VEXZA-140369 format. One line per 3 residues: their letters; for each residue x, y negated, z of N, C-alpha, C. Coordinates in nm, 4 decimals. Atoms other than C-alpha are relative to their C-alpha. Layout:
REM VEXZA-140369
a) X,Y,Z,X,Y,Z,X,Y,Z  ...
This chain:
REM VEXZA-140369
msi) -0.0431,0.0132,0.1395,-2.2660,5.2297,2.5050,0.1130,0.1003,-0.0247  -0.0965,-0.1069,0.0274,-2.0780,5.5222,2.3528,0.1191,-0.0531,-0.0766  -0.1216,0.0377,0.0701,-1.7277,5.5079,2.2116,-0.0231,0.0003,-0.1510
gfi) 0.0268,-0.0061,0.1434,-1.8592,5.6088,1.8698,-0.0685,-0.1258,-0.0511  0.0697,0.1220,0.0404,-2.0909,5.3098,1.8582,0.0958,-0.1194,-0.0051  -0.0980,0.1091,-0.0016,-1.8039,5.0751,1.9514,0.0902,0.0073,-0.1234
ivl) -0.0850,-0.0171,0.1186,-1.5898,5.2206,1.6747,-0.0723,-0.0462,-0.1254  0.0789,0.0422,0.1165,-1.8711,5.1641,1.4260,-0.0076,-0.1521,-0.0066  0.0055,0.1457,-0.0007,-1.9047,4.8011,1.5333,0.1330,-0.0612,-0.0447
vmv) -0.1316,0.0514,0.0392,-1.5309,4.7482,1.4962,0.0205,0.0166,-0.1494  -0.0159,-0.0234,0.1428,-1.5338,4.9024,1.1504,-0.0863,-0.0954,-0.0817  0.0863,0.0945,0.0705,-1.8268,4.6849,1.0462,0.0609,-0.1399,0.0035
gvf) -0.0636,0.1309,-0.0096,-1.6455,4.3747,1.1766,0.1189,-0.0129,-0.0933  -0.1158,0.0021,0.0899,-1.3278,4.4630,0.9883,-0.0454,-0.0059,-0.1449  0.0521,-0.0009,0.1366,-1.5318,4.5312,0.6756,-0.0495,-0.1389,-0.0403
lfs) 0.0513,0.1334,0.0318,-1.7090,4.1969,0.6928,0.1135,-0.1020,-0.0102  -0.1115,0.0943,0.0016,-1.3848,4.0123,0.7705,0.0801,0.0112,-0.1288  -0.0812,-0.0207,0.1194,-1.2104,4.1636,0.4692,-0.0774,-0.0210,-0.1288
tvk) 0.0791,0.0106,0.1232,-1.4972,4.1320,0.2229,-0.0734,-0.1330,-0.0138  0.0762,0.1247,0.0046,-1.6760,3.8086,0.3134,0.0945,-0.1165,0.0285  -0.0847,0.1174,-0.0139,-1.4872,3.4827,0.2603,-0.0829,-0.1250,-0.0279
vlq) 0.0659,0.1281,0.0215,-1.5994,3.1202,0.2747,0.1053,-0.0995,-0.0472  -0.0916,0.0984,0.0570,-1.4267,2.8631,0.0552,-0.0601,-0.1399,0.0134  0.0433,0.1382,-0.0129,-1.4477,2.4897,0.1199,-0.0193,-0.0622,-0.1387
eye) 0.0277,0.0683,0.1262,-1.5566,2.2416,-0.1448,0.1276,-0.0270,-0.0795  -0.1263,0.0318,0.0682,-1.1915,2.1562,-0.2260,0.0873,0.1232,-0.0234  -0.0781,-0.1223,0.0161,-1.0788,2.5217,-0.2417,-0.0545,0.0855,-0.1135
rgv) 0.0364,-0.1014,0.0992,-1.0788,2.7817,-0.5163,0.0749,0.1278,0.0331  -0.0604,-0.1289,-0.0295,-1.0054,3.1524,-0.4853,0.0360,0.0741,-0.1274  -0.0456,-0.0813,0.1131,-0.7968,3.3436,-0.7380,-0.0063,0.1456,0.0443
ifr) 0.0267,-0.1373,-0.0390,-0.9111,3.7073,-0.7243,0.0865,0.0947,-0.0835  -0.0748,-0.1074,0.0645,-0.6769,3.9968,-0.8018,-0.0722,0.1317,0.0310  0.0698,-0.1277,-0.0155,-0.8638,4.3239,-0.8604,0.0903,0.1115,-0.0518
lgr) -0.0960,-0.1063,0.0327,-0.6300,4.6207,-0.8517,0.1211,-0.0571,-0.0739  -0.1193,0.0613,0.0564,-0.3471,4.3822,-0.9385,-0.0233,-0.0875,-0.1218  0.0295,0.0797,0.1191,-0.5181,4.2193,-1.2359,-0.0897,-0.1178,0.0393
vlk) 0.0722,0.1194,-0.0389,-0.6429,3.8620,-1.2059,-0.1317,-0.0081,-0.0771  0.1276,0.0219,0.0673,-1.0070,3.7882,-1.2820,0.0082,-0.1260,-0.0853  -0.0081,0.1084,0.0976,-1.0770,3.5428,-1.5623,-0.0330,-0.1355,0.0607
epk) 0.0436,0.1269,-0.0566,-1.2445,3.2772,-1.3490,0.0260,-0.0026,0.1505  -0.0159,0.0121,-0.1455,-1.1557,3.1497,-1.0013,-0.1367,-0.0084,0.0683  0.1244,0.0005,-0.0757,-1.4213,3.1767,-0.7328,-0.0041,-0.1203,0.0936
gpg) 0.0200,0.1050,-0.0980,-1.5681,2.9130,-0.5058,-0.0557,-0.1267,-0.0622  0.0033,-0.0122,-0.1472,-1.6696,2.7064,-0.3325,-0.1229,0.0764,0.0480  0.1132,-0.0698,-0.0572,-1.9071,2.8793,-0.0959,0.0371,0.1396,0.0481
lii) -0.0165,-0.1367,-0.0512,-1.9541,3.2436,0.0079,0.0518,0.0903,-0.1109  -0.0624,-0.0901,0.0968,-1.7344,3.4986,-0.1693,-0.0033,0.1413,0.0583  0.0036,-0.1408,-0.0400,-1.7828,3.8770,-0.1517,0.1103,0.0735,-0.0752
llp) -0.1108,-0.0748,0.0579,-1.4725,4.0880,-0.2120,-0.0237,0.1498,0.0179  0.0058,-0.1449,-0.0120,-1.4487,4.4587,-0.2733,0.1123,0.0452,0.0926  -0.1046,-0.0387,-0.0963,-1.2655,4.6147,0.0208,0.1026,0.0936,-0.0626
lid) -0.1135,-0.0798,0.0451,-0.9231,4.7653,-0.0511,0.0245,-0.0103,-0.1507  -0.0161,0.0139,0.1455,-0.9595,4.6580,-0.4163,0.0340,-0.1437,-0.0373  -0.0201,0.1412,0.0328,-0.9766,4.2783,-0.4273,0.0939,-0.0660,0.0998
rmv) -0.0850,0.0872,-0.0843,-0.7192,4.0325,-0.2958,-0.0168,-0.1433,-0.0493  0.0267,0.1388,0.0373,-0.7865,3.6593,-0.2900,0.1134,-0.0909,0.0479  -0.0984,0.1027,-0.0347,-0.5367,3.3705,-0.2940,-0.0717,-0.1347,-0.0060
rts) 0.0643,0.1311,-0.0065,-0.6704,3.0333,-0.1816,0.0891,-0.1067,-0.0641  -0.0718,0.1114,0.0616,-0.5731,2.7226,-0.3777,-0.0805,-0.1273,0.0198  0.0653,0.1293,-0.0178,-0.6519,2.3598,-0.2964,0.0075,-0.0792,-0.1303
irt) 0.0034,0.0810,0.1222,-0.7583,2.1349,-0.5844,0.0008,-0.1495,0.0329  -0.0111,0.1408,-0.0376,-0.7169,1.8097,-0.3889,0.1302,-0.0594,-0.0521  -0.1228,0.0684,0.0413,-0.4613,1.5490,-0.4944,0.1035,0.0110,0.1104
itm) -0.1096,-0.0208,-0.0941,-0.1275,1.6206,-0.3273,0.0978,-0.1171,-0.0125  -0.1003,0.1064,-0.0032,0.1111,1.3429,-0.2231,0.1328,0.0591,0.0435  -0.1311,-0.0593,-0.0272,0.4765,1.4454,-0.2367,0.1074,-0.1076,-0.0086
die) -0.1146,0.0909,-0.0011,0.7758,1.2335,-0.1380,0.1186,0.0687,-0.0677  -0.1207,-0.0490,0.0648,1.0738,1.2831,-0.3680,0.1196,-0.0536,0.0776  -0.1150,0.0399,-0.0810,1.3925,1.2782,-0.1640,0.0891,-0.0974,-0.0768
pqd) -0.0903,0.0946,0.0675,1.6422,0.9963,-0.2353,0.1025,0.0714,-0.0868  -0.0893,-0.0610,0.0977,1.8459,1.0819,-0.5420,0.1120,-0.0972,-0.0367  -0.1125,0.0802,0.0480,2.1904,0.9579,-0.6424,-0.0116,-0.0149,-0.1512
vis) 0.0194,0.0305,0.1417,2.1491,0.7896,-0.9798,0.1098,-0.0947,-0.0464  -0.0955,0.0910,0.0636,2.4109,0.6315,-1.2073,-0.0702,-0.0624,-0.1200  0.0712,0.0693,0.1061,2.2474,0.3694,-1.4262,0.0841,-0.0054,-0.1270
rdn) -0.0695,0.0050,0.1288,2.3407,0.3133,-1.7894,0.1170,-0.0971,0.0021  -0.1127,0.0926,-0.0126,2.5662,0.0215,-1.6878,0.0912,0.0377,0.1175  -0.0951,-0.0575,-0.0961,2.7522,0.2476,-1.4373,-0.0120,-0.0600,0.1404
vtl) 0.0255,0.0439,-0.1370,2.5926,0.1249,-1.1139,-0.0576,0.1185,0.0776  0.0454,-0.1132,-0.0807,2.5516,0.3913,-0.8429,-0.1128,-0.0448,0.0925  0.1191,0.0368,-0.0769,2.2077,0.3804,-0.6805,-0.0538,0.1208,0.0750
kvn) 0.0811,-0.1032,-0.0660,1.9921,0.5757,-0.4392,-0.1461,-0.0374,-0.0212  0.1383,0.0285,0.0376,1.6339,0.6004,-0.5584,-0.0897,0.1095,0.0564  0.1012,-0.0961,-0.0405,1.3316,0.7658,-0.4008,-0.1333,-0.0386,-0.0608
avl) 0.1287,0.0229,0.0661,0.9789,0.8001,-0.5339,-0.1061,0.0842,0.0692  0.1115,-0.0787,-0.0509,0.6368,0.9403,-0.4523,-0.0778,0.0525,-0.1199  0.0658,-0.0700,0.1096,0.4506,1.1879,-0.6718,-0.1409,0.0388,0.0424
yfr) 0.1395,-0.0376,-0.0232,0.0730,1.2362,-0.6929,-0.0415,0.1009,-0.1077  0.0402,-0.1021,0.0965,-0.0537,1.5572,-0.8550,-0.1071,0.0887,0.0630  0.1029,-0.0915,-0.0486,-0.3276,1.8171,-0.8281,-0.0071,0.1229,-0.0908
vvd) 0.0158,-0.1246,0.0753,-0.4070,2.1698,-0.9418,-0.1284,-0.0089,-0.0816  0.1171,0.0004,0.0875,-0.6398,2.1756,-1.2423,-0.0327,0.1401,-0.0507  0.0231,-0.1389,0.0404,-0.6008,2.5479,-1.3242,0.0552,0.0903,0.1097
pir) -0.0502,-0.0806,-0.1124,-0.5794,2.7610,-1.0070,0.0668,0.1301,-0.0429  -0.0574,-0.1283,0.0422,-0.5049,3.0803,-1.1996,0.1439,-0.0177,-0.0465  -0.1361,0.0225,0.0480,-0.2000,2.9414,-1.3791,0.0932,-0.0444,0.1115
siv) -0.0849,0.0456,-0.1102,-0.0737,2.7768,-1.0602,0.0454,0.1151,0.0884  -0.0382,-0.1172,-0.0787,-0.0613,3.1206,-0.8968,0.0762,0.1010,-0.0847  -0.0574,-0.1061,0.0837,0.0285,3.3483,-1.1887,0.1293,-0.0447,-0.0679
nve) -0.1122,0.0436,0.0833,0.2758,3.1361,-1.3879,0.1202,-0.0510,0.0778  -0.1118,0.0518,-0.0787,0.4939,3.0071,-1.1039,-0.0117,0.0562,0.1416  0.0009,-0.0624,-0.1320,0.5976,3.1530,-0.7710,-0.0505,-0.0955,0.1072
nyl) 0.0395,0.1006,-0.0989,0.5599,2.8340,-0.5654,-0.0092,-0.1335,-0.0729  0.0147,0.1196,0.0837,0.4151,2.5407,-0.7559,0.0410,-0.1267,0.0736  -0.0429,0.1177,-0.0745,0.4882,2.2933,-0.4755,0.1514,-0.0188,-0.0103
yat) -0.1464,0.0089,0.0085,0.8603,2.3725,-0.4708,0.0444,-0.0261,-0.1428  -0.0382,0.0185,0.1400,0.8797,2.3937,-0.8496,-0.0264,-0.1426,-0.0462  0.0314,0.1381,0.0381,0.7080,2.0573,-0.8960,0.0978,-0.0973,0.0631
sqv) -0.0969,0.0864,-0.0669,0.9413,1.8981,-0.6419,0.1345,0.0018,-0.0717  -0.1295,-0.0103,0.0669,1.2523,2.0280,-0.8197,-0.0023,-0.0663,-0.1377  0.0116,0.0644,0.1311,1.1312,1.9166,-1.1623,-0.0026,-0.1519,0.0147
aqt) 0.0079,0.1448,-0.0215,1.0489,1.5702,-1.0262,0.1368,-0.0579,0.0342  -0.1328,0.0499,-0.0358,1.3950,1.5300,-0.8721,0.0918,-0.0027,-0.1217  -0.0873,-0.0072,0.1176,1.5702,1.6401,-1.1922,-0.0305,-0.1108,-0.0990
hlr) 0.0366,0.1003,0.0999,1.3769,1.4096,-1.4223,0.0117,-0.1414,0.0561  -0.0209,0.1328,-0.0581,1.3972,1.1187,-1.1777,0.1436,-0.0450,-0.0245  -0.1403,0.0360,0.0240,1.7769,1.1275,-1.2065,0.0268,-0.0247,-0.1481
sil) -0.0306,0.0126,0.1426,1.7815,1.1756,-1.5829,-0.0657,-0.1215,-0.0637  0.0713,0.1130,0.0615,1.5191,0.9139,-1.6744,0.0558,-0.1330,0.0495  -0.0526,0.1260,-0.0527,1.6507,0.6435,-1.4423,0.1418,-0.0247,-0.0489
geh) -0.1354,0.0173,0.0506,2.0029,0.7073,-1.5677,0.0054,-0.0536,-0.1417  0.0040,0.0535,0.1361,1.8923,0.5993,-1.9147,-0.0245,-0.1503,-0.0031  0.0321,0.1424,-0.0060,1.8148,0.2441,-1.7966,0.1107,-0.0756,0.0736
tld) -0.0936,0.0868,-0.0704,2.0300,-0.0463,-1.6853,-0.0604,-0.0435,0.1332  0.0472,0.0447,-0.1309,2.0063,-0.1953,-1.3377,-0.1096,-0.1048,-0.0134  0.1029,0.1027,0.0192,1.8099,-0.4971,-1.4622,-0.1327,0.0619,-0.0420
qll) 0.1241,-0.0663,0.0427,1.5585,-0.2669,-1.6331,-0.0651,0.0746,0.1157  0.0556,-0.0714,-0.1151,1.5176,-0.0589,-1.3173,-0.0705,-0.0944,0.0958  0.0587,0.0954,-0.0940,1.4376,-0.3721,-1.1185,-0.1190,-0.0749,-0.0584
ter) 0.1037,0.0829,0.0619,1.2126,-0.5492,-1.3706,-0.1039,0.0788,-0.0786  0.0911,-0.0786,0.0838,1.0483,-0.2695,-1.5728,-0.0454,0.1260,0.0722  0.0325,-0.1183,-0.0806,0.9424,-0.0381,-1.2926,-0.1315,0.0647,-0.0449
eni) 0.1295,-0.0560,0.0424,0.5857,0.0020,-1.4195,0.0156,0.0866,-0.1241  -0.0232,-0.0797,0.1201,0.7041,0.1228,-1.7604,0.0749,0.1285,0.0331  -0.0743,-0.1194,-0.0397,0.9496,0.3630,-1.5961,-0.0918,0.0990,0.0710
ntq) 0.0968,-0.0888,-0.0662,0.6709,0.5025,-1.3743,-0.0863,0.0725,-0.1014  0.0828,-0.0625,0.1042,0.4564,0.5650,-1.6820,0.0785,0.1054,-0.0762  -0.0841,-0.0958,0.0713,0.7438,0.7365,-1.8620,0.0233,0.1266,0.0834
lqk) -0.0187,-0.1153,-0.0877,0.8123,0.9610,-1.5619,-0.1274,0.0837,0.0097  0.1267,-0.0732,-0.0121,0.4443,1.0509,-1.5303,-0.0263,0.0868,-0.1224  0.0240,-0.0764,0.1226,0.4191,1.1613,-1.8937,0.0919,0.1208,-0.0097
ild) -0.0956,-0.1103,0.0113,0.7343,1.3735,-1.8840,-0.0288,0.1087,0.1030  0.0305,-0.0991,-0.1032,0.6475,1.5430,-1.5541,-0.1303,0.0731,-0.0300  0.1276,-0.0637,0.0344,0.2928,1.6094,-1.6729,0.0193,0.1064,-0.1081
qnt) -0.0283,-0.0983,0.1043,0.4278,1.7860,-1.9816,0.0703,0.1236,0.0566  -0.0760,-0.1128,-0.0549,0.6644,2.0014,-1.7760,-0.0812,0.0853,0.0971  0.0796,-0.0758,-0.0966,0.4080,2.1038,-1.5144,-0.1311,0.0527,-0.0577
dpw) 0.1250,-0.0467,0.0602,0.1211,2.1671,-1.7561,-0.0081,0.1531,-0.0087  0.0106,-0.1467,0.0010,0.2111,2.5400,-1.7993,-0.0323,0.0599,0.1357  0.0313,-0.0500,-0.1331,0.1669,2.5764,-1.4233,-0.1397,-0.0403,0.0458
gik) 0.1334,0.0435,-0.0377,-0.1826,2.4278,-1.4264,-0.0002,-0.1199,0.0913  -0.0143,0.1171,-0.0855,-0.0621,2.1072,-1.2586,-0.0197,-0.1254,-0.0835  0.0207,0.1298,0.0631,-0.1801,1.7582,-1.3536,0.0668,-0.1068,0.0853
vvs) -0.0672,0.1087,-0.0705,0.0572,1.4772,-1.2536,-0.0816,-0.1272,-0.0203  0.0858,0.1176,0.0075,-0.1646,1.1800,-1.1740,0.0831,-0.1269,-0.0169  -0.0851,0.1184,0.0100,0.1063,0.9183,-1.1187,0.1303,0.0252,0.0727
vev) -0.1311,-0.0006,-0.0659,0.4672,0.8634,-1.0162,0.0342,-0.1450,0.0315  -0.0342,0.1358,-0.0410,0.5768,0.5561,-0.8208,0.1404,-0.0006,0.0584  -0.1334,0.0212,-0.0568,0.9397,0.4567,-0.7682,-0.0146,-0.0930,0.1202
khi) 0.0251,0.0750,-0.1226,0.9331,0.3377,-0.4065,0.1115,-0.0985,0.0315  -0.1095,0.0850,-0.0472,1.2775,0.2009,-0.3308,0.1263,0.0302,-0.0791  -0.1294,-0.0110,0.0667,1.6052,0.1352,-0.5113,0.1029,-0.0615,0.0934
dlp) -0.1005,0.0434,-0.0961,1.8980,0.1129,-0.2709,0.1280,-0.0356,-0.0744  -0.1185,0.0485,0.0695,2.1816,-0.0992,-0.4112,0.1221,0.0053,0.0914  -0.1226,0.0084,-0.0807,2.5473,-0.0854,-0.2955,0.0151,-0.1400,0.0584
pdm) -0.0152,0.1329,-0.0635,2.6445,-0.3705,-0.0573,0.0671,-0.1026,-0.0906  -0.0671,0.0970,0.0865,2.8846,-0.5312,-0.3075,-0.0908,-0.0484,-0.1121  0.0952,0.0396,0.1038,2.6133,-0.5299,-0.5732,-0.1065,-0.0940,0.0567
qra) 0.0969,0.0900,-0.0626,2.3671,-0.6904,-0.3302,0.0583,-0.1410,0.0163  -0.0629,0.1318,-0.0146,2.6160,-0.9707,-0.2589,0.0121,-0.0700,-0.1353  -0.0136,0.0593,0.1329,2.6797,-1.0226,-0.6301,-0.1341,-0.0515,-0.0511
mak) 0.1318,0.0429,0.0453,2.3061,-1.0416,-0.7030,-0.0474,-0.1218,0.0789  0.0370,0.1180,-0.0790,2.2571,-1.2888,-0.4149,0.0704,-0.1250,-0.0532  -0.0723,0.1138,0.0568,2.5291,-1.5143,-0.5585,-0.0588,-0.0400,-0.1353
qae) 0.0594,0.0299,0.1301,2.3759,-1.4860,-0.9041,-0.1332,-0.0720,0.0159  0.1295,0.0657,-0.0228,2.0320,-1.5790,-0.7704,0.0191,-0.1431,0.0489  -0.0260,0.1349,-0.0491,2.1770,-1.8786,-0.5836,0.0467,-0.0915,-0.1125
aer) -0.0465,0.0798,0.1138,2.3599,-1.9984,-0.8960,-0.1146,-0.0332,-0.0944  0.1140,0.0246,0.0873,2.0394,-1.9612,-1.0961,-0.0912,-0.1071,0.0589  0.0823,0.1031,-0.0636,1.8459,-2.1703,-0.8411,0.0640,-0.1375,-0.0141
err) -0.0684,0.1283,0.0156,2.1106,-2.4440,-0.8540,-0.0100,-0.0506,-0.1436  0.0105,0.0404,0.1411,2.1027,-2.4430,-1.2332,-0.1384,-0.0570,-0.0300  0.1354,0.0487,0.0234,1.7261,-2.4827,-1.2379,-0.0228,-0.1342,0.0675
aki) 0.0168,0.1274,-0.0694,1.7415,-2.7640,-0.9794,0.0676,-0.1131,-0.0774  -0.0686,0.1032,0.0776,1.9960,-2.9541,-1.1897,-0.0761,-0.0322,-0.1282  0.0771,0.0232,0.1223,1.7884,-2.9080,-1.5039,-0.1238,-0.0839,0.0300
iaa) 0.1202,0.0754,-0.0360,1.4751,-3.0352,-1.3285,0.0356,-0.1450,0.0330  -0.0418,0.1367,-0.0329,1.6641,-3.3376,-1.1882,0.0366,-0.0786,-0.1258  -0.0377,0.0681,0.1246,1.8099,-3.4171,-1.5317,-0.1230,-0.0353,-0.0822
ege) 0.1228,0.0300,0.0731,1.4665,-3.3916,-1.6926,-0.0744,-0.1164,0.0639  0.0651,0.1125,-0.0675,1.3280,-3.6268,-1.4264,0.0687,-0.1320,-0.0300  -0.0729,0.1222,0.0323,1.6033,-3.8823,-1.4879,-0.0235,-0.0419,-0.1449
fea) 0.0253,0.0318,0.1408,1.5482,-3.8583,-1.8633,-0.1372,-0.0637,-0.0172  0.1346,0.0565,0.0100,1.1739,-3.9224,-1.8254,-0.0054,-0.1389,0.0638  0.0004,0.1319,-0.0647,1.2391,-4.2110,-1.5835,0.0676,-0.1038,-0.0878
aak) -0.0688,0.0935,0.0891,1.4882,-4.3699,-1.8251,-0.0882,-0.0381,-0.1185  0.0891,0.0286,0.1126,1.2382,-4.3391,-2.1081,-0.1103,-0.0968,0.0418  0.1046,0.0913,-0.0471,0.9673,-4.5081,-1.8992,0.0557,-0.1404,0.0254
lke) -0.0610,0.1315,-0.0220,1.2061,-4.7864,-1.7968,0.0246,-0.0721,-0.1310  -0.0210,0.0615,0.1309,1.2932,-4.8458,-2.1596,-0.1303,-0.0539,-0.0566  0.1304,0.0474,0.0473,0.9242,-4.8693,-2.2475,-0.0415,-0.1271,0.0741
aad) 0.0360,0.1197,-0.0775,0.8711,-5.1182,-1.9647,0.0835,-0.1199,-0.0422  -0.0859,0.1109,0.0430,1.1712,-5.3289,-2.0730,-0.0437,-0.0535,-0.1349  0.0481,0.0438,0.1304,1.0442,-5.3366,-2.4297,-0.1287,-0.0815,0.0126
afs) 0.1269,0.0723,-0.0193,0.7011,-5.4460,-2.3064,0.0244,-0.1389,0.0605  -0.0296,0.1297,-0.0608,0.8466,-5.7246,-2.0860,0.0717,-0.0945,-0.0969  -0.0748,0.0859,0.0912,1.0832,-5.8518,-2.3552,-0.0894,-0.0634,-0.1056
gnp) 0.0909,0.0547,0.0995,0.7940,-5.9093,-2.5934,-0.0980,-0.1003,0.0555  0.0973,0.0908,-0.0619,0.5946,-6.1146,-2.3421,0.0677,-0.0696,0.1186  -0.0704,0.0699,-0.1086,0.7874,-6.3772,-2.1327,-0.0869,-0.0258,0.1219
vtl) 0.0888,0.0261,-0.1143,0.4829,-6.4538,-1.9177,-0.0072,0.1229,0.0899  0.0042,-0.1238,-0.0778,0.4610,-6.0917,-1.8089,0.1285,0.0200,0.0780  -0.1279,-0.0119,-0.0682,0.8295,-6.0946,-1.7247,0.0061,-0.0922,0.1215
qlr) 0.0004,0.0930,-0.1132,0.7868,-6.4018,-1.5047,-0.0900,0.0485,0.1128  0.0896,-0.0535,-0.1030,0.4898,-6.2465,-1.3243,0.0642,0.1161,0.0749  -0.0675,-0.1133,-0.0659,0.6913,-5.9360,-1.2560,0.1108,-0.0496,0.0916
ylq) -0.1056,0.0583,-0.0820,0.9745,-6.1503,-1.1241,-0.0568,-0.0540,0.1308  0.0630,0.0552,-0.1193,0.7420,-6.3293,-0.8851,-0.0502,0.1099,0.0934  0.0451,-0.1109,-0.0828,0.5920,-6.0011,-0.7644,0.1162,0.0633,0.0754
tlq) -0.1186,-0.0561,-0.0651,0.9402,-5.8700,-0.6904,0.0458,-0.0881,0.1146  -0.0387,0.0913,-0.1070,1.0259,-6.1842,-0.4901,-0.0943,0.0087,0.1188  0.0978,-0.0087,-0.1081,0.7063,-6.1536,-0.2924,0.0195,0.1268,0.0826
sms) -0.0200,-0.1255,-0.0723,0.7679,-5.7900,-0.2055,0.1269,-0.0036,0.0837  -0.1243,0.0102,-0.0767,1.1225,-5.8695,-0.0942,-0.0164,-0.0910,0.1217  0.0162,0.0947,-0.1107,1.0148,-6.1628,0.1239,-0.0933,0.0524,0.1077
tne) 0.0957,-0.0533,-0.0986,0.7332,-5.9709,0.2961,0.0476,0.1290,0.0648  -0.0528,-0.1220,-0.0591,0.9508,-5.6746,0.3856,0.0398,-0.0275,0.1447  -0.0252,0.0224,-0.1416,0.9628,-5.6463,0.7669,0.1463,0.0229,0.0369
kss) -0.1386,-0.0316,-0.0332,1.3137,-5.5018,0.7685,0.0995,-0.0941,-0.0684  -0.0915,0.0878,0.0731,1.4578,-5.7702,0.5440,0.0419,-0.1179,0.0886  -0.0537,0.1146,-0.0750,1.6845,-6.0351,0.7079,0.0355,-0.1162,-0.0910
mii) -0.0304,0.1056,0.0971,1.7133,-6.2506,0.3963,-0.1238,-0.0861,-0.0240  0.1086,0.0922,0.0343,1.5075,-6.5569,0.3099,0.0100,-0.0291,-0.1487  0.0017,0.0169,0.1449,1.4095,-6.5813,-0.0563,-0.0679,-0.1331,-0.0330
fpl) 0.0586,0.1237,0.0503,1.3533,-6.9205,-0.2181,-0.0204,0.0150,-0.1499  0.0236,-0.0170,0.1427,1.1895,-6.8669,-0.5547,0.0166,-0.1308,-0.0755  -0.0195,0.1165,0.0871,1.2868,-7.1081,-0.8297,-0.0619,0.0293,-0.1353
pie) 0.0520,-0.0210,0.1356,1.1197,-7.1576,-1.1619,0.1129,0.0362,-0.0954  -0.1009,-0.0449,0.0947,1.3047,-6.9892,-1.4425,0.0444,-0.1136,-0.0897  -0.0365,0.1117,0.0866,1.2986,-7.3183,-1.6416,0.1155,-0.0813,0.0567
llk) -0.1117,0.0733,-0.0585,1.5384,-7.4787,-1.3910,0.1337,0.0668,-0.0276  -0.1235,-0.0728,0.0271,1.7916,-7.2081,-1.4547,0.0468,-0.0207,-0.1428  -0.0389,0.0175,0.1382,1.7859,-7.2772,-1.8262,0.0890,-0.1242,-0.0183
aft) -0.0809,0.1206,0.0117,1.9402,-7.6236,-1.7674,0.1472,0.0299,0.0271  -0.1387,-0.0344,-0.0306,2.2532,-7.4609,-1.6234,0.0635,0.0860,-0.1063  -0.0519,-0.0914,0.1025,2.2868,-7.2221,-1.9125,0.0275,-0.0736,-0.1311
kq) -0.0240,0.0745,0.1241,2.2926,-7.4991,-2.1801,0.1437,-0.0494,-0.0033  -0.1385,0.0444,0.0207,2.6387,-7.5813,-2.3181,0.0016,-0.1489,-0.0322
């Protein structure tokens, strides 16, 4: 095998390597021809480039999961917090994601951090803890508007964790305990009120029917006398005998 033939094989290999590209199903290729971008991205599949003229930049169109670093946030009621979140987004326009911004991953991260601090700072601590779903929706809309010129679609934003200062955690624990005690007292008072109302109804029913009252008296005596733990002996007397002692 001559040296000339080897050189030809090497040149053919370099030519094929530089002109033939394969893009995966989740990839798109932005083609620059003599420095000017083509109107439509290429892919997926086999792509043929013009040697020394075309340059291709690969872009993934899969959903990207990005952790937003913990941010120091001062709520509207002046409580200092540390908040982190997770951002889900994807490239919907590969050309704009390459042409309009230098690094869309870094740019999206910086925008998310900035708006996370500003949006959360507009809410009180109670709102941050109880209205998280609404805050996530608000963040998603604002970030989607800011990243749209870069060809980025923000799918969702989720606030993961809100780190409270230790003194605030103790205060909230005391507040929760006081709230539980208040509810327990209210429930006990409502139970006593209902029991008193039922006792009044029973007393009214017994007072209107002396026979019923006597039967209830006898039932009470029987239950007391049959109690295994009772050390007293009950001698029931007719109520009529007691009336003789009450006459003046």
